[in-house]
matplotlib code that plots the C-alpha trace (Angstrom):
import matplotlib.pyplot as plt

x = [40.5, 44.3, 47.0, 48.5, 51.8, 53.9, 56.6, 56.6, 60.4, 61.6, 64.7, 67.5, 66.4, 68.0, 65.9, 66.7, 66.1, 62.4, 61.5, 62.8, 61.2, 58.0, 59.0, 59.4, 55.8, 54.0, 55.7, 54.4, 50.8, 51.2, 48.0, 46.4, 46.5, 48.6, 47.2, 49.9, 52.0, 53.3, 55.9, 56.6, 58.2, 57.4, 60.7, 63.2, 61.5, 58.3, 56.3, 57.0, 53.8, 53.2, 50.1, 49.3, 46.6, 43.0, 41.7, 37.7, 36.6, 38.0, 40.2, 42.6, 46.0, 45.3, 43.6, 46.7, 47.9, 49.7, 47.3, 47.3, 44.7, 44.1, 46.1, 49.2, 49.7, 47.7, 48.5, 46.5, 46.7, 43.5, 41.9, 37.8, 35.1, 33.5, 30.0, 27.8, 31.6, 29.1, 26.9, 29.8, 31.4, 28.1, 28.1, 31.6, 31.0, 28.8, 30.9, 33.7, 35.5, 38.0, 38.8, 41.2, 40.0, 36.6, 37.5, 36.5, 39.7, 40.5, 36.6, 38.5, 41.2, 38.6, 36.4, 39.7, 40.3, 37.0, 35.7, 39.0, 38.6, 34.8, 34.3, 34.7, 30.8, 30.2, 31.4, 29.3, 31.6, 34.5, 37.9, 41.6, 43.4, 46.2, 46.6, 49.8, 48.9, 52.3, 50.9, 49.9, 52.9, 51.0, 49.4, 46.1, 44.7, 41.4, 39.4, 35.7, 33.0, 32.9, 36.2, 35.9, 39.3, 42.2, 44.7, 47.8, 50.6, 53.8, 55.7, 59.8, 63.1, 63.2, 59.5, 55.9, 55.3, 51.6, 50.5, 47.3, 48.6, 50.8, 53.1, 53.7, 54.7, 57.1, 58.9, 59.9, 62.5, 61.8, 58.9, 60.3, 58.6, 58.4, 55.2, 52.4, 50.8, 48.0, 47.4, 48.2, 45.6, 42.6, 43.4, 43.1, 40.2, 37.7, 39.6, 40.8, 42.9, 40.9, 41.6, 43.6, 46.0, 47.9, 50.4, 53.4, 54.1, 55.2, 52.3, 48.9, 45.7, 43.8, 40.4, 37.4, 35.7, 38.8, 41.6, 45.0, 47.1, 50.9, 53.6, 57.3, 57.4, 55.3, 51.5, 49.2, 46.4, 43.7, 40.5, 36.3, 34.7, 31.9, 31.2, 28.6, 27.7, 25.6, 23.0, 22.4, 22.5, 20.2, 16.4, 14.0, 11.8, 8.3, 6.9, 3.8, 4.8, 4.1, 6.6, 9.4, 9.0, 9.0, 11.9, 14.0, 13.3, 14.0, 17.6, 18.4, 17.6, 19.6, 22.6, 22.7, 22.8, 25.1, 27.4, 27.2, 28.7, 31.7, 33.7, 33.4, 31.2, 30.1, 29.5, 27.3, 28.8, 26.0, 25.2, 22.1, 20.5, 18.5, 21.2, 23.3, 20.2, 18.2, 21.2, 21.9, 17.5, 17.8, 21.1, 18.9, 15.8, 18.1, 18.6, 22.0, 24.5, 25.8, 26.7, 26.6, 29.2, 29.1, 32.2, 30.8, 32.5, 31.9, 32.3, 28.9, 27.1, 23.4, 23.6, 21.8, 25.3, 25.3, 24.9, 25.3, 21.7, 19.6, 22.0, 21.5, 17.6, 18.0, 20.2, 17.3, 14.9, 16.5, 17.3, 20.9, 24.3, 25.5, 28.9, 29.7, 33.5, 34.4, 36.9, 38.5, 40.6, 44.1, 43.1, 42.7, 46.5, 48.0, 46.7, 47.4, 50.9, 49.9, 46.6, 48.5, 51.1, 47.8, 46.3, 47.8, 46.4, 45.7, 42.4, 40.0, 38.0, 38.6, 39.0, 35.5, 36.4, 39.6, 38.1, 34.9, 37.4, 39.6, 36.5, 35.4, 39.0, 39.1, 36.2, 37.6, 35.5, 37.2, 34.4, 31.7, 29.1, 28.7, 25.9, 28.0, 26.6, 22.9, 22.6, 24.0, 21.6, 18.5, 18.9, 19.6, 21.9, 20.6, 21.9, 19.7, 17.0, 19.6, 21.2, 18.5, 16.7, 19.8, 20.6, 16.9, 17.2, 20.6, 20.3, 17.0, 19.4, 22.0, 19.4, 19.2, 22.4, 25.3, 24.0, 26.4, 29.1, 26.2, 25.9, 29.8, 30.2, 27.0, 29.0, 32.3, 30.5, 28.8, 32.5, 33.9, 30.8, 30.1, 33.1, 32.2, 35.1, 33.3, 30.8, 33.5, 33.5, 29.8, 30.0, 32.3, 30.7, 26.9, 26.0, 27.0, 25.7, 29.3, 30.1, 27.4, 28.3, 31.8, 30.6, 28.9, 31.2, 34.2, 36.9, 39.0, 38.7, 41.3, 41.7, 42.7, 45.3, 48.3, 47.8, 48.6, 50.6, 52.7, 51.5, 53.6, 52.8, 48.8, 49.0, 50.8, 48.4, 45.2, 46.1, 47.0, 43.7, 41.9, 38.0, 37.8, 39.2, 35.7, 33.9, 33.2, 31.5, 28.9, 25.8, 23.1, 19.6, 18.0, 19.6, 18.5, 20.4, 23.2, 23.5, 23.8, 26.6, 29.0, 28.0, 29.4, 31.9, 33.5, 32.8, 31.5, 34.6, 37.7, 36.9, 34.2, 35.4, 39.0, 38.8, 36.7, 39.4, 42.1, 40.8, 39.6, 42.3, 45.0, 43.0, 43.2, 39.0, 37.2, 34.9, 32.0, 29.1, 25.9, 24.7, 28.0, 26.8, 26.1, 23.5, 21.3, 22.6, 21.1, 17.7, 17.5, 19.0, 16.1, 13.7, 15.9, 12.8, 10.5, 12.5, 12.5, 11.6, 12.8, 11.2, 14.0, 14.8, 11.6, 11.1, 15.4, 14.1, 10.6, 12.9, 13.8, 11.1, 10.9, 11.2, 12.9, 10.8, 9.8, 11.9, 14.8, 13.6, 12.5, 15.5, 17.7, 20.4, 23.9, 26.5, 29.1, 31.1, 33.7, 34.3, 37.4, 36.7, 37.6, 39.7, 42.1, 41.8, 43.6, 46.1, 47.0, 48.8, 51.0, 54.5, 54.4, 50.5, 48.0, 48.0, 46.6, 43.0, 41.3, 38.2, 35.3, 37.1, 35.7, 37.8, 38.2, 40.2, 42.5, 42.6, 43.4, 46.4, 47.8, 47.2, 49.0, 51.7, 52.3, 52.7, 55.0, 57.3]
y = [17.5, 17.6, 20.1, 21.5, 23.2, 24.1, 26.5, 27.9, 29.2, 31.9, 29.6, 30.8, 28.4, 24.5, 21.7, 19.9, 22.8, 23.4, 19.7, 20.1, 23.2, 21.5, 18.7, 21.3, 22.5, 18.8, 17.9, 21.2, 20.3, 16.3, 16.4, 17.9, 14.8, 11.8, 9.0, 10.1, 12.0, 13.0, 15.7, 16.0, 18.0, 18.9, 19.6, 22.6, 25.7, 24.0, 24.1, 21.5, 20.5, 18.8, 17.3, 15.9, 13.7, 12.3, 9.7, 10.6, 9.5, 6.6, 5.3, 3.6, 4.4, 5.6, 8.6, 10.3, 13.4, 14.8, 13.7, 13.4, 12.3, 11.1, 13.9, 14.4, 17.8, 18.8, 17.7, 18.8, 19.4, 19.5, 20.4, 19.6, 18.3, 18.6, 17.4, 17.1, 15.7, 12.0, 14.0, 15.4, 12.5, 11.2, 13.7, 13.1, 9.9, 10.3, 12.4, 10.2, 10.7, 8.0, 7.5, 5.9, 6.9, 6.7, 10.2, 13.9, 15.1, 13.5, 15.1, 18.3, 17.6, 16.5, 19.8, 21.8, 20.0, 21.0, 24.1, 25.6, 28.1, 28.2, 24.9, 27.1, 27.6, 24.2, 23.1, 22.7, 22.1, 23.7, 24.1, 25.2, 24.2, 24.3, 22.9, 22.9, 23.5, 21.9, 22.9, 26.5, 26.6, 27.9, 27.0, 27.9, 28.6, 28.6, 29.0, 28.3, 31.2, 31.4, 31.0, 27.8, 25.9, 28.3, 29.1, 31.5, 32.4, 34.8, 36.2, 35.6, 36.4, 32.8, 32.4, 31.9, 29.6, 28.3, 26.3, 25.7, 27.4, 30.0, 28.4, 25.9, 28.8, 29.8, 26.4, 26.7, 28.9, 31.0, 33.1, 36.3, 36.4, 40.4, 41.2, 42.7, 46.0, 46.0, 41.7, 42.8, 46.0, 43.9, 41.1, 43.7, 45.0, 42.3, 39.3, 37.7, 38.3, 39.8, 38.4, 39.1, 40.1, 37.9, 38.5, 38.4, 41.3, 38.8, 36.2, 36.8, 35.3, 34.2, 35.9, 34.0, 33.3, 34.2, 32.5, 33.4, 32.5, 32.4, 32.1, 31.8, 31.9, 35.0, 35.8, 38.0, 39.8, 37.5, 37.6, 37.1, 34.2, 34.5, 36.9, 35.4, 39.6, 40.3, 37.6, 39.7, 42.8, 41.1, 42.8, 40.9, 38.0, 37.7, 34.1, 32.9, 31.3, 27.9, 28.6, 29.8, 26.3, 24.0, 26.7, 26.1, 22.0, 21.2, 23.5, 22.2, 18.8, 18.6, 20.0, 17.7, 14.8, 16.2, 16.7, 13.3, 11.6, 9.6, 6.6, 6.8, 7.3, 10.9, 12.9, 15.7, 18.1, 18.7, 21.5, 22.3, 24.5, 24.8, 24.5, 21.7, 19.6, 20.0, 18.8, 15.7, 15.7, 15.1, 12.6, 10.5, 10.7, 9.5, 6.3, 7.9, 6.4, 8.9, 10.2, 13.7, 14.6, 17.4, 19.0, 19.9, 21.6, 21.3, 25.3, 25.3, 22.5, 23.5, 26.9, 28.6, 28.0, 24.1, 22.5, 18.7, 18.2, 19.5, 18.3, 15.0, 15.5, 16.1, 12.7, 11.0, 12.4, 11.0, 8.0, 8.3, 7.8, 10.5, 11.3, 13.7, 14.5, 16.5, 19.4, 20.7, 23.6, 21.5, 19.9, 23.6, 24.7, 21.5, 21.4, 25.4, 24.9, 22.7, 24.6, 28.0, 26.0, 24.8, 28.1, 29.5, 32.7, 34.7, 34.4, 35.0, 31.6, 28.5, 26.8, 25.2, 23.6, 22.3, 20.2, 19.0, 18.2, 16.2, 14.4, 13.3, 12.1, 9.9, 8.3, 7.4, 9.7, 11.3, 13.6, 15.8, 18.1, 21.5, 24.1, 26.9, 29.4, 29.0, 32.4, 34.2, 32.3, 32.7, 35.6, 33.9, 36.2, 39.0, 42.2, 41.1, 43.3, 45.2, 47.1, 48.5, 49.5, 51.1, 52.4, 54.0, 55.6, 57.2, 58.6, 60.4, 61.6, 62.7, 65.1, 67.2, 69.9, 68.4, 65.1, 63.2, 65.0, 63.9, 60.7, 60.1, 61.4, 59.1, 56.5, 57.1, 57.7, 54.2, 52.4, 54.0, 53.1, 50.0, 48.4, 47.9, 49.7, 49.3, 52.0, 54.7, 54.4, 55.2, 58.9, 57.5, 55.2, 56.4, 57.5, 54.9, 50.8, 49.8, 51.8, 50.2, 46.8, 47.5, 48.4, 45.2, 42.6, 44.4, 44.0, 46.8, 50.4, 52.3, 55.3, 52.1, 50.7, 53.2, 52.0, 48.2, 48.7, 52.0, 55.4, 54.7, 50.6, 51.7, 54.1, 52.0, 49.2, 51.4, 52.8, 49.6, 48.1, 50.9, 50.8, 47.6, 49.1, 50.0, 47.4, 49.2, 48.3, 46.4, 48.1, 45.5, 45.8, 46.5, 46.8, 43.0, 42.2, 44.2, 42.4, 39.3, 40.4, 41.8, 38.8, 36.0, 38.1, 39.4, 37.5, 33.9, 33.9, 35.4, 33.8, 31.1, 28.9, 29.4, 28.5, 25.2, 24.6, 24.9, 23.3, 20.4, 19.7, 19.9, 16.3, 14.9, 15.7, 17.0, 19.9, 20.0, 22.8, 22.2, 25.4, 27.2, 26.3, 28.1, 26.0, 27.2, 30.8, 31.3, 29.3, 31.2, 35.0, 36.4, 35.3, 36.8, 39.0, 36.0, 34.4, 37.4, 37.5, 33.9, 32.5, 31.1, 28.9, 28.0, 26.8, 25.3, 23.2, 22.0, 20.8, 16.9, 14.4, 14.7, 18.6, 19.7, 20.3, 23.1, 23.4, 23.5, 26.0, 28.5, 27.7, 31.1, 31.3, 30.4, 29.5, 26.6, 28.4, 27.2, 28.7, 31.3, 34.1, 31.6, 29.6, 33.1, 33.9, 30.9, 31.0, 34.6, 33.4, 31.2, 32.1, 33.7, 33.7, 36.4, 40.4, 40.7, 41.9, 44.8, 44.9, 43.4, 43.4, 41.0, 37.8, 38.0, 41.4, 39.7, 36.5, 38.7, 40.4, 36.6, 35.4, 38.7, 38.2, 34.8, 35.5, 38.3, 37.5]
z = [39.3, 38.9, 38.8, 35.3, 34.9, 31.9, 30.5, 26.5, 26.6, 24.5, 23.4, 25.8, 28.6, 28.2, 27.6, 30.6, 32.6, 31.8, 32.5, 35.9, 36.8, 35.2, 37.1, 40.6, 40.0, 39.7, 42.6, 44.2, 43.7, 44.5, 46.3, 43.5, 41.8, 43.6, 41.2, 38.2, 37.3, 33.5, 32.1, 28.3, 26.0, 22.9, 21.4, 20.6, 21.1, 22.0, 25.4, 28.4, 29.7, 33.0, 35.0, 38.3, 38.4, 40.2, 38.5, 38.8, 35.1, 33.3, 35.8, 33.3, 32.9, 29.2, 30.1, 32.2, 30.7, 28.7, 26.5, 22.4, 21.0, 17.3, 15.8, 17.3, 16.3, 19.6, 23.7, 26.2, 30.0, 31.5, 34.8, 35.7, 34.7, 31.6, 32.8, 29.2, 27.8, 26.7, 24.9, 22.9, 22.5, 21.1, 18.3, 17.6, 16.8, 14.8, 12.9, 12.7, 15.8, 16.6, 20.7, 22.6, 26.2, 28.0, 29.5, 29.1, 28.0, 24.9, 23.8, 24.3, 21.7, 19.4, 19.9, 19.4, 16.3, 14.7, 16.1, 17.8, 20.3, 19.3, 21.0, 24.4, 24.3, 23.9, 27.1, 30.6, 33.4, 35.4, 33.9, 33.2, 30.7, 28.2, 24.7, 22.3, 18.8, 17.0, 13.7, 14.5, 17.0, 19.4, 23.1, 24.0, 27.6, 28.9, 31.9, 33.2, 33.0, 36.8, 37.6, 39.6, 38.4, 39.2, 36.6, 37.1, 34.4, 34.5, 31.8, 32.7, 31.4, 30.4, 28.5, 29.6, 32.8, 33.8, 36.7, 38.8, 42.2, 42.6, 45.0, 42.1, 39.9, 42.7, 43.1, 39.1, 40.4, 37.2, 38.7, 41.4, 44.5, 44.5, 46.5, 44.8, 46.8, 44.9, 45.9, 49.7, 49.5, 47.6, 50.6, 53.1, 51.4, 50.4, 52.8, 49.5, 46.8, 43.6, 40.4, 38.1, 40.9, 43.1, 45.8, 43.5, 41.3, 38.3, 38.6, 37.0, 37.4, 33.7, 34.3, 34.6, 31.3, 29.7, 27.2, 26.4, 23.5, 23.6, 20.8, 21.0, 24.9, 24.6, 25.6, 24.2, 25.9, 27.6, 26.2, 27.1, 25.7, 28.5, 30.9, 33.5, 34.7, 31.2, 32.6, 35.2, 33.5, 30.5, 30.8, 33.5, 32.8, 34.9, 35.9, 38.0, 41.0, 39.3, 36.6, 38.9, 41.1, 37.8, 36.6, 40.0, 40.5, 36.2, 36.5, 39.8, 39.1, 35.8, 37.4, 40.0, 37.9, 35.4, 38.3, 40.0, 36.7, 38.1, 37.9, 41.8, 45.0, 45.4, 48.6, 50.0, 52.4, 54.3, 56.4, 58.2, 55.5, 51.9, 49.8, 50.8, 52.2, 48.8, 46.7, 48.9, 48.3, 44.7, 44.8, 47.0, 44.8, 41.9, 44.3, 44.4, 46.7, 49.0, 52.3, 53.9, 55.4, 58.4, 60.7, 64.3, 67.2, 71.2, 71.2, 68.9, 70.2, 71.3, 70.1, 66.9, 64.7, 65.8, 61.9, 63.2, 65.0, 61.3, 59.2, 61.1, 60.3, 56.7, 56.2, 58.3, 55.9, 53.0, 54.4, 53.6, 55.5, 57.7, 59.1, 61.8, 62.3, 65.4, 65.3, 68.1, 69.2, 69.3, 65.8, 64.4, 66.1, 65.2, 61.5, 61.0, 59.9, 57.0, 56.4, 55.9, 53.2, 51.6, 51.0, 47.5, 48.1, 51.4, 52.4, 55.7, 54.7, 54.0, 57.3, 57.7, 54.1, 54.9, 57.9, 55.9, 53.4, 55.6, 56.8, 53.6, 52.6, 56.0, 55.1, 51.8, 49.3, 46.0, 45.2, 46.9, 45.8, 47.5, 47.9, 47.7, 45.3, 45.8, 47.9, 44.8, 42.4, 44.8, 46.5, 49.9, 51.6, 53.7, 51.2, 48.3, 50.8, 53.3, 50.1, 48.0, 50.8, 52.1, 48.5, 48.5, 52.0, 51.3, 48.0, 49.6, 52.8, 50.7, 49.0, 52.8, 52.6, 55.2, 55.1, 54.3, 57.0, 59.4, 58.7, 58.4, 62.1, 63.1, 61.9, 63.5, 66.8, 66.6, 65.7, 68.4, 71.1, 69.6, 68.7, 64.8, 62.7, 59.4, 60.5, 60.8, 56.7, 56.1, 55.3, 52.6, 51.5, 51.0, 47.5, 45.7, 45.6, 45.3, 48.3, 50.2, 48.9, 50.1, 53.9, 53.9, 52.7, 52.7, 55.3, 56.1, 54.0, 52.0, 54.8, 56.9, 54.4, 55.5, 59.0, 57.8, 54.6, 54.9, 53.3, 49.8, 49.7, 50.0, 47.7, 45.2, 45.4, 45.4, 42.3, 40.8, 42.1, 40.1, 40.6, 41.8, 45.5, 45.6, 43.6, 40.5, 37.7, 39.9, 38.2, 36.7, 35.4, 39.1, 42.6, 43.3, 40.3, 41.3, 44.6, 42.6, 40.3, 43.0, 45.3, 42.0, 40.9, 44.2, 47.1, 45.2, 42.5, 44.8, 47.8, 48.1, 45.2, 45.2, 48.9, 48.0, 45.3, 47.6, 51.0, 48.9, 46.8, 49.8, 50.8, 47.2, 47.0, 44.2, 44.7, 42.5, 42.7, 41.5, 41.9, 39.9, 36.6, 33.7, 32.5, 35.8, 35.8, 31.9, 33.4, 36.4, 36.6, 34.5, 37.0, 40.1, 41.3, 41.7, 44.2, 46.3, 50.1, 50.6, 48.0, 45.9, 49.2, 49.6, 45.9, 45.7, 49.2, 47.5, 44.3, 45.7, 45.6, 49.2, 49.9, 53.2, 56.3, 57.3, 60.3, 58.1, 55.4, 58.2, 59.9, 60.7, 58.3, 60.4, 57.5, 57.6, 60.5, 63.3, 66.3, 64.9, 67.4, 70.7, 68.4, 67.6, 71.5, 72.2, 69.5, 70.1, 73.4, 71.4, 70.2, 66.9, 67.1, 65.9, 66.9, 70.1, 69.1, 70.1, 72.4, 70.5, 66.7, 64.4, 64.2, 60.4, 61.1, 63.3, 61.6, 58.2, 59.9, 61.0, 57.6, 56.2, 58.4, 57.7, 53.9, 54.3, 56.6]

ax = plt.figure().add_subplot(projection="3d")
ax.plot(x, y, z, "-o")
ax.set_aspect("equal")
plt.show()
């Protein structure tokens, strides 16, 4: 796990100025790669590439980047892990390729020389890279299908600039900071900035599963190489209970094995739930040396949101080490400046991952596995049964004349009486599956944005977002698959995975996601209906050699949470703290306004 940066100048930027700009971007990303830094210029009219390295595989300095392989005409800067690189390397050796390192980065160069852009279909892993082909005079950027690893770029008067972080691009001094109303509107609507937008007008995210080619300092349009939505739109398949169990066991066992490849010890973020518990069990089944890391808070102790007792029980069940790190409100306030500085784009989430990563780093870990993505894959959220039921009910109700007006009035009444502001949008969200999804997962609604952003800015932002403002194009093969598609390409991609990246990287920790893997998706997505009514999670729990105990499987879902509501109430009393809350207002809305205030100050 690393940070990458670079400039492909258009001929007007002096070479030394380009090197300084790339060096400044690398300095801003030091936490992403504290083990080594490299900046290299490839000549007049050619790119300058930069890299910060966190050494995980092939710890030798020979694997420092930018890296050129056997053929010096191609060079690469790479962020991520290719989990099948050993198999690919063996195949390439059989075909006569020569390697000077033992890592995965040189494998990418060899694959490119043989297959060009078609190499992307052979990669299993999380990745964002930039590859310079001196013979073709092209810079080629690519990003993994799920979008686990970030990659941002800007077309500037000085040429094309890219980096792993938005804030690194700003640090270059070449990228403007004019605000993006689409980015801010998207943040208010969803609690995260949806790609390809950012909080700055000139900065875009390379979309997940896309590649981009740059010639003479000018970029072409991003092109897709793998759209995970296709897996939820493909026809469903049927299987018996025994086959479903074997498919889940085989796919997850293989993924945990692949994600455990490292030349340093690997740990697990251990909540009290099935996803992380099963991952820990699958690692323990391989006799791997592993430690579970859990965070706890006194405010949650003894309640339903307290993950510590269940996490302890899981660790004891598998006979592995376990570390519990207590987090206090005082520590939250003390860490807040650093946390906000590390948060690369605004988000209402990620604080939990910040403290879990801090705990893992304190233990000396450099790699951690996370259970993120299990709910999207196996239908674990309540949305998988609530939204299909609500959609059927709403479509039936709307056949009655005047029903939308009546339901809209009821929603407004409930919103006022029960302090549930989202119910106020009930009338306008009914009638489309995406609208119902926004009602459940959204933070604010379009009609509320003028009060937050001003009428003109909100209108500009909503127009730029287009269908994404209402989560359009979210229909798959059926209602359950549509929930999976929306949760995977909206909530998981733009919030959970992005927060996992910045919060872990701030502590120089590589976070891996065995349940966010295209191989697992290909194996299990067609059988989503076999995982209904909690069966998917039960099958995951049964996958280790020693299945998780029934008490863990039957435990109500609590998430990997923190007492943010009470912490924010305390923070409101401090100078420059969050704006005063309204009675019963959800904490996420208060936190969002505070984050936006800090971002736009």
